[in-house]
N, C-alpha and C positions, 0 to 999 in steps of 0.2 A: 742491535738487530732484534728485530719481534720474531717471537718463537711461536713454533706452528700450535695450534689449539687443537685438545686432544680431549672428549668428551666420554666419561667413564660413567655408563647406565647401568647401577647395580644395587638393589635393594637394602644389601645388608652392609650395616655402615661401617664395620669393621674390616671389611673385604675391601668397600671402597678406598678407607683411608691406607689399607698396604699398599693396594694400586698406585694410589696416589703418591706417596713416599715412593715406590719402586720406578715411577715413571716421570717425575715432577721434573729430576736436571735435565732431561732432553724435552721437555712438552711442556705448553701452558695447559694444564689439568684443570679442566673443567667436570663437575661432578651433579649426575641425578639421580635419584631414587626411585623415580617409576616413569611412566611412559610419557604423561604431560607436561612434567616436568623438563623430561629428555626433549620434546620435541618444541617447547619452551627456549632452550639452549639451542636448538639447532636453528630457531627462526631469529633470533637474536645473534647469534655468535657465528653462526656457520663454520663450525668447524669441521677440517678435512678429513680427521680422523675419529672415529667413532669406536669405543669397546662397548660391547651390547649384551647383556645378562638375559638371555632370553626368558628365564623365572620371575616375572615381575608382579607384584599387587596387581589385582585383589587374588590372582593366581601364581603363586609362586613356585609351586610345585609342575605346573605345566606351564608350555611354551606360546600358549595362545595369544598373550597378554606383548610378549615378546615379538612373535612375529608380527602382529600387528602395529609396533613399535617401529618395526624393520620397514614394512609397508610404508607407511607414511613420514619416513624420514626420507625415501629413496623417492618418494612422491614429490615431497620439497625440494630435495637437491639430490637428483642421481647421480652428481660427480661425487658424493661423497663415499668415503672408503668404511663401511660398516664390517669390524670384527667382530663375530660372535663369541660370546662366552657361555658356557651350558653344562650343566652337570656331566658327570659320566653315564646315567642311563637315558640320557636326552639326546642321542646319536641322530635319532631320526627326525627330529626337531632342526638338528643343527644343520642338517643336510638338505630339511627342506628350504631351511634359511638361507645356502649358497642358490640354490636353484632360483630364489627370489631376489638376487640380486648383493648377497653379501658377499662381501671379498674372502673371506678365510673364516674358519671356526677353530674354538681350543676347549678342549676341555678341562673343568676345574680337579686340580687347582692347574693353573697354567705356568707354563715354567715360562720366567721372566725373561730369559735369556732369548728363547724363540718368540715369545712375544715380541722382543722389540725388535728383533730380525723382520717380522713380519709387515711390522709398522712401519719399519725404514722402507721397505719394497713397497710397499702400500702407498706412503708419499711419495716415495721416487714415479711412480706409475699416474699418480694423480697430477704431479707438475709436468711429466710429460706431456698427458693430455690437454695442460690448463695451455704450455707453451705452443703446443702444435694445434691448438684450435683455431680454424678459421677465422677472420673477422664479421664475414657475411654467412656463416651457414645459416642455411636452411632445419629446423632442429632436428637432430638426428640423421640427417640423409648425407650433406655433404664430407664426410670425414677427408675425401678426397676427392676433386673435380666431378669424374664420371663415375665412381665408383657407391653405388649405393646399397646401405646393410646396417641393421642393428640388431641383429642376431649376435650372440655371445661367439660363435663360432668366426664370424665377419671381423669383431671388436679382436680377437686374438690377431687374426689377418694383418689390420690395422694399428696396432701396435708393433708386429715386427716392422712394419713397412717404414715406420715413424723412426725406429731404430736402426735401421740399416741405411736410410736416407743420407743420413748425416756423416755415412762413411764411403770408402771406394771398394767395402768387398766383394766379389761375385758371388752371385746369388741366383737359387736355383729354383726356381718356381712349379710345383708339380700340381695337378689336377686334372678332371676329366674335362673333355673337349667342350668349349663353349661357356666356362666357368668363367672367363674373363681375365685369362693369366696376360696376356698383351697389356689389359689396365692396369694391372697390378704393375708390372714392370714399366708403365709411362709414370703412374705414379710416385714411382722411385726414384726416375729420374726429372721429374718436372718439383719435385720437393728437396734434391741435393743441392751441392754448388754446379754440376755440371748443366742443371737447369736451361741455360741461354747456348749451349752447344748442340750438337747434333743429337736426336736418337736415330738410329738406324735399324730396324728389323730386317731379319732376312727368315724365312722358311725353310727350315733344309729340310724338311719332305717335298716341298712344291715345285724345286727347281730338279731336274736331270741331274744325276751322278756325273754327268763327264764335265757339266756345266759348272758344277756347286764350286769346285775348286778357285775357277777363275772369278768365280760372283765374290765369291769371300775375301781372295787373297789378292787380284786384277794379276792381270800378264802384261809383257813387254810385247813391244811390236816384234811382229814375226815369230813369235812364238808357235805357233800352230799355224793352221791354213783356216785364214781368216781373219787374223789377228795383225788387221791392218795400221793401226797404232797401239799407243801404249794406253793401257787403262787401269785405274784406280780402283780396288777393288772396296766390298760395303765395309770392311775392317778401318782401312784408309779413312772412309768418308767420314767414321764417326769418331776419327782424332777430337781432341776434347771433350766426348759427350760419350753416348752410351752406345753398346752393338747389344740387341736382343736377338737372340739366336732362339728362334720358336721352334718346336719340336727336335729338340736336338737330341732326341733318341733315335731320330732317323738318316743321324752321319754317320757315312759309311767308315770303316776303320781306319782305312787309310787316311781318312781327310781327321781323322780323331787324334792320329799322332800328331800331324803338323797344327793342328788348333792348341793341343798341349804343348809342344812347343812354345808357341807364340806366347801362350798363357806364363810361361816358366822366363821369356826373355823377352815379353812385350815389344819384338822384332817381327816382321812380316818379310817375307819373300817371293815377290812377284812370280807366277809362270812364267819361267823363261827366264828371269832375272837370276842377278849374283848378290845383287847390293842386298842388305838387309836394313830396311827401315822401320827406323821405331815410330812406335804409335801409343798415343797416350788415351786408352780408352777403359769407360766400366764395361763390364761383361754380365749381362743378367741374361739366362737362359731358361727357356721352359719345354714342360714334358709331360703328357697323359699317357707315357708309358713309367711304368716299374722297374726302374734303371737297374736296381738290386738284382731284382730277375735277369734283366738282359747280364750284366754283369756275370751271373751264377751261365747262362748262354755263351757265353764270351763273346757276343754283341755290343758291348759298351766294356770301355777301356775305364777300370777300377780306379786307375789314378788320374784318370780325365774329370772321372765324377768325383772325386774329392776335391778336386783343383777348382772345380764349377761351384759346386755345392758348399763354400764356406758356411752360408746360411743357407738354410732351406725352407722353404715358404710353403705350404700347402693348405690350397684352395677351396673351401668342402664345396662337394656338389649342392646345386640349387634345393634338394630334399631335405639337405642336412641344416637350413636356413630357416630357422623357426621364422615366419612371418615375416621374410623377406620376399617371397613370391609376391605375395600381395601388394608392400611397399614398390616394388619394382613395377610391377603392372600399371600401378596408377601414374608411376613417374613419365614411363614411355607409353602411356594413354594420352596423357597432357600435352609431349611432343609430338607425337606423329597427329594429334589431332590439329596441332597448330600447323604443323608442315601442310598437312592435304587440306588445311581450313574447313575443318569439319567442324560442327558445334556439339558435339557430343560431351556430356553434362559428368557421365561415369560409368562405373559399371552396376548392372543387378546386382541384389545378395546372394543369388544364386550363382552369378557368374564369380562373383568373390570367393563364394565357398568351391565352386569348381576349382579356382588357380591355387589355392591353398591346398587342397585335399590332392591333387596332381603330384605325379613322383617327378616329372618334368625331366627325363631322359636326356635330351638335351640341352638342360641346363639353362641358363641365363639368354644363350642364343635363341632356342628354340620358344621361351616366353618371348622377348623383343618380336621376332617373324609373326607370331599368333597376334598378336597384339597391335602390330602393324595391318594382318591380312584384316582382323576385327576390326579398325578403323576405316578401310575402304570399304568391306563389305557393310557394315553399320547402316541403318534407314531410319531407326529412331534416336533419340537424344541419349539413349543407356544400351550400352554393351550388354548382350546376352551370352548364355554358353554358345548357342550355336554360332555367333560371329566367331567364337575362338576356334571353332570345332571342337570342344569339349563336353561329352556327356555328364551334365548336371546330375543327372539319377547315378550314373554310375559311378563317378570321382568322387560325389560328397555322401552317399550312402552310410559309409561306415569312416568318417573324418577322424584322423590322429588328434588325440586329446595335447592340451600344451605338453603336458606331464609328460606323455610319451614322447613328443617333439623332441623336447629336452632333452629327454633319458638316453637317447640315440646318438644326440650331439655329443652330451658328455661322454656317455661309454668310447665312442668312435676318438674325440682326442684323447684322452685317457688310454688307449688301447695304442696309438698312436706315439704318444709322447714315452711309453716303455718299450715299443720297439726301436724309435730313435736310440735311445740312451741304452739297449740292450740290458734292459732289465735292472738301470740304476734307479733306485725308487727317490734318491735325494735329485739328482739333475732333473729324473720325468717331472717331479712337483715343484722344482724351481722355475722349468720353464710354462706351466700351466699357472704359477703364480699361486700356489698353493704351499699350506704345511703338511708335512712329511704324514700326522696322522689322518689330516684330511684325504690324502691322496690314497693311504690306505686303505680306510673307509668305501671310497671308491671304488678300489680294486676288489674289496671284497664284495661290496652291492653287485658290480656286474661278473664277479665270478672271472676276475681275471689273474692271470699268474705274470710274473717274471719272465716266463720261456715263451719265445713266440709261437 
């Protein structure tokens, strides 16, 4: 069986030898002592794993050459997992490397056992990405049919979707209105073994409370005035497939009890009926509410929360998805131009600036509607800010830098991971796929503590 290739880029021959000796049992180790020889190895051997020392000649005491090597490696092979190894005084460059796409970093001297663990995880993630990559993907876009995103925060969502798709566990999707929670639910369904069975959505907040029970569970003939015939509920219609409970936070407490009973027993009892009917469904729920706060106010059952959220996916708002607003806008423009038979070539630069700097309080849904309106209203070959009803001067006067956007996104996910795992550093670091030292550095950088 062919072993995985691992490239070690280190200018000190003694350290190269030590690391080769420590890792040769598990990997086919390749060696390079400078940036140019490292790039040559990447081009010829395509190693999926790379250990990169930032202190490379001609400036081994600074990180410029190593950061340059990192950028060139990821430009050539964006799927390579690069783990940075650097001196104890060079944390700033190590964090900069993470921001530029490095998988993780270690400070010298690296703990070999921990390094092996991170290498193993990096390889596992690389294999998942390769296994789940579509055959006809447009570069960077179509990780899932209708979901577009290249930002790190969305790639984390994609990774979780891939993992849960192969299982039948219940999933809770959290996010602001308009972030695409139903698209995520449909992606999970289409990627799993239930893809040929029904996907049945129901919006718990859009149906009057007095009708919601019969919509979910069905009813027997004569159960109430107007029940002239037996009717199956949405849960039964989803048998063999997926039931999507949108806006689960709006479900009345009485129905929460009945839903919990179904999740425990996997049987439904229609309104007015006495028979327990077995149903095989996967349940995915979504909400734009803070369900933990709802639990604290006694508006949502804690036992139902944990039953629904075996795995929780938090969909980031568009303002925290660096670069995705422009990517989405271009995709929407192409689709709507075709639908409305408009010969629109693209966006003016100031329109793209306005899209990129606007906060999008309505998230992807707002962006989609504005682009649709722009296609209808546009009179020229290119969309301008006025077509989008965006003020170019106001929205792009002080645009956020890429560094600011990246840091905001990074801080948000570090904070969320800490909250989710009640301050447990090891679990939070594991969820984000970084080492404990990296996670501690991120906490210090953003002045975060274990306490909520």
